[in-house]
N, C-alpha and C positions, 0 to 999 in steps of 0.2 A: 698407215703408219709409215713415216719417212725413214730413210738410213740413218738420218741424224738421232732419231728417238731411238731406234736400234742400238745405236753407240751409245748412247747414254743409258740406257739399261745394262747395257753389257758392262759398261765402266762401274756403275754402282753394285752391279751384282758380285764383278770381280773384286772390289773393295770391302763388300758385304763378306764374302768368303775367308779374303785375307785377314781381316780383323777378326773374324770367327777364329780361324786357326790361331793368332796370336793370343786370344784369350784362353782356349782350352789348353795350348802350351803353357803358358804363363802361371795359370792356376794350378793345374795338374803337377807342373815341375815343383813349384813352391811346397804344394803339398806332400810331395813323396821325397823333397830335398834331393831333388837331381840336379845339383849344380844350377838353381834358378836362375841366376843372372846371365849365364851363358845362353841357357836356352829361350829366355826372354828376347835376346838380342838377335839370336838366330832367327826365330821365330818372325821379328819385325821384318827381317832382310828377306828370308827365305818363304814366307806363306806356308802353302800347302805342302814343299818339299821338305821344308824344317820340321812341319808335322808328321810328317813319313818317317823322317830320320828321328826324330823322339819316338816315334812309336817303335821303332825298332830298339832302339836304346834301353827303353823300360820295358820291353819284353825280355831283353838280353838280362838286364838288371832283377826282374822277378823271378829269372830260371837259378838264380844264386842261393 
């Protein structure tokens, strides 16, 4: 396995994680009606960091 192969695998793994985070946030925010458009855009830009932030907001909203 060459270095370029590892970089390609790493790239596609990163893209898959990013898209997965976007899908989780988009579906859950729409289902729970927690500002779905904002969170979709945030997840598109922030990826895993937006998923973490969304989880914190969701947890705080659930305690109310």
